[in-house]
VMD Tcl script that draws the C-alpha trace (Angstrom):
set ca {
  {-16.00 -12.45 -5.58}
  {-12.73 -13.13 -3.77}
  {-12.70 -13.65 -0.02}
  {-10.63 -10.76 1.35}
  {-9.30 -11.02 4.89}
  {-6.12 -8.93 4.64}
  {-5.11 -5.43 3.57}
  {-1.38 -4.98 3.04}
  {0.17 -1.50 3.09}
  {3.26 -0.90 0.93}
  {5.53 1.96 -0.09}
  {6.95 2.49 -3.56}
  {10.50 2.69 -2.13}
  {10.92 6.07 -3.78}
  {13.14 8.81 -2.36}
  {11.26 11.68 -0.74}
  {12.82 14.20 -3.12}
  {11.70 12.29 -6.24}
  {8.34 11.85 -7.91}
  {7.00 8.43 -8.86}
  {3.75 8.80 -10.78}
  {1.06 6.16 -11.13}
  {2.14 5.82 -14.78}
  {5.75 5.18 -13.72}
  {4.54 2.60 -11.21}
  {2.55 0.79 -13.88}
  {5.49 0.84 -16.31}
  {7.77 -0.55 -13.59}
  {5.38 -3.40 -12.84}
  {4.84 -4.20 -16.51}
  {8.63 -4.30 -16.99}
  {8.71 -6.94 -14.23}
  {6.23 -9.06 -16.21}
  {2.94 -8.12 -14.54}
  {-0.16 -7.47 -16.66}
  {-0.70 -4.20 -14.82}
  {0.18 -2.59 -11.48}
  {0.33 -5.24 -8.78}
  {-1.36 -3.04 -6.16}
  {-5.06 -2.35 -6.02}
  {-4.54 1.29 -4.98}
  {-1.74 3.84 -5.20}
  {-1.61 7.08 -3.19}
  {0.60 9.88 -4.48}
  {2.18 12.60 -2.34}
  {-0.71 14.99 -2.98}
  {-3.12 12.43 -1.49}
  {-4.70 11.35 -4.77}
  {-5.91 7.76 -4.60}
  {-5.49 5.92 -7.89}
  {-7.42 2.68 -8.35}
  {-4.99 0.36 -10.13}
  {-5.83 -3.33 -10.18}
  {-9.56 -4.13 -9.76}
  {-10.35 -5.58 -6.33}
  {-11.83 -8.69 -7.99}
  {-8.42 -9.42 -9.52}
  {-5.78 -11.18 -7.44}
  {-2.98 -8.76 -6.64}
  {0.75 -9.08 -7.24}
  {2.12 -7.38 -4.14}
  {2.58 -9.89 -1.29}
  {3.77 -13.37 -2.21}
  {1.69 -16.11 -0.53}
  {-1.04 -13.58 0.41}
  {-2.20 -12.18 -2.93}
  {-5.20 -14.48 -3.34}
  {-6.99 -13.10 -0.26}
  {-5.66 -9.56 0.12}
  {-5.92 -5.98 -1.12}
  {-2.65 -4.13 -1.73}
  {-2.30 -0.40 -1.10}
  {0.91 1.45 -1.94}
  {1.91 5.01 -1.14}
  {4.48 7.04 -3.08}
  {7.66 7.28 -1.01}
  {9.19 5.29 1.79}
  {12.81 6.45 1.49}
  {14.43 9.65 2.71}
  {16.45 11.83 0.30}
  {19.53 9.65 0.93}
  {17.71 6.40 0.13}
  {17.21 5.16 3.69}
  {13.87 3.68 4.81}
  {11.70 6.42 6.35}
  {8.06 7.28 6.88}
  {7.78 9.93 4.19}
  {3.98 10.03 4.04}
  {2.59 13.51 3.63}
  {-0.39 14.64 5.69}
  {-2.47 14.32 2.51}
  {-1.32 10.70 2.07}
  {-2.14 9.89 5.69}
  {-5.65 11.35 5.32}
  {-6.26 9.53 2.05}
  {-4.94 6.23 3.39}
  {-7.21 6.50 6.41}
  {-10.27 7.28 4.27}
  {-9.46 4.41 1.89}
  {-9.06 2.00 4.81}
  {-12.39 3.11 6.30}
  {-14.10 2.52 2.96}
  {-12.49 -0.88 2.41}
  {-13.37 -2.00 5.94}
  {-17.04 -1.34 5.18}
  {-16.78 -3.71 2.22}
  {-14.57 -6.21 4.05}
  {-15.50 -5.94 7.75}
  {-13.33 -8.85 8.93}
  {-9.98 -7.80 7.45}
  {-6.69 -7.44 9.21}
  {-4.55 -4.45 8.20}
  {-0.77 -4.97 8.16}
  {2.38 -3.50 6.73}
  {4.22 -5.57 4.14}
  {7.10 -6.02 6.61}
  {4.70 -7.57 9.14}
  {4.12 -10.63 6.99}
  {6.19 -13.76 7.71}
  {9.15 -14.27 5.38}
  {9.27 -10.57 4.39}
  {12.72 -9.10 4.90}
  {12.01 -5.51 3.86}
  {11.29 -2.27 5.71}
  {8.21 -1.67 3.55}
  {6.07 0.34 4.19}
  {8.69 2.08 6.35}
  {6.32 2.81 9.22}
  {4.60 0.72 11.90}
  {1.07 0.24 10.54}
  {-0.45 -1.16 13.76}
  {1.05 1.66 15.86}
  {-0.19 4.31 13.42}
  {-3.71 2.84 13.39}
  {-3.75 3.04 17.20}
  {-2.47 6.65 17.11}
  {-5.27 7.71 14.77}
  {-7.81 5.70 16.82}
  {-8.79 3.51 13.87}
  {-11.09 0.59 14.62}
  {-12.56 -1.89 12.20}
}
mol new
graphics top color blue
foreach p $ca { graphics top sphere $p radius 0.5 }
foreach p [lrange $ca 0 end-1] q [lrange $ca 1 end] { graphics top cylinder $p $q radius 0.2 }
display resetview
């Protein structure tokens, strides 16, 4: 089993007024040369959590960190005009929190970060402050 010490939160960089299904995500990643979706989990606007890449498999979501991380992506991240924005629905927030709680039971020593929090990343992804949100919802590992 891989040693996991990091969970990286991503957004799909999809406009809030558009739908980006788990099938579309997989097709996009395959078109980029991946064997399957690079994330381990995908959360759609309705809060459905889709397991994508098995946790035992190294992800393809955060260069330099894939070997020891789990990648979670939510559908959205851009407002209707295409600007970075926290577009998570209440259902997505609930599902993300439940998924994080579950993963932290399996990996009790992980750090949870947004993609943009990693060194060398020059993106807004996941378009919200992960650490601040975790404090707001009183999440503790």
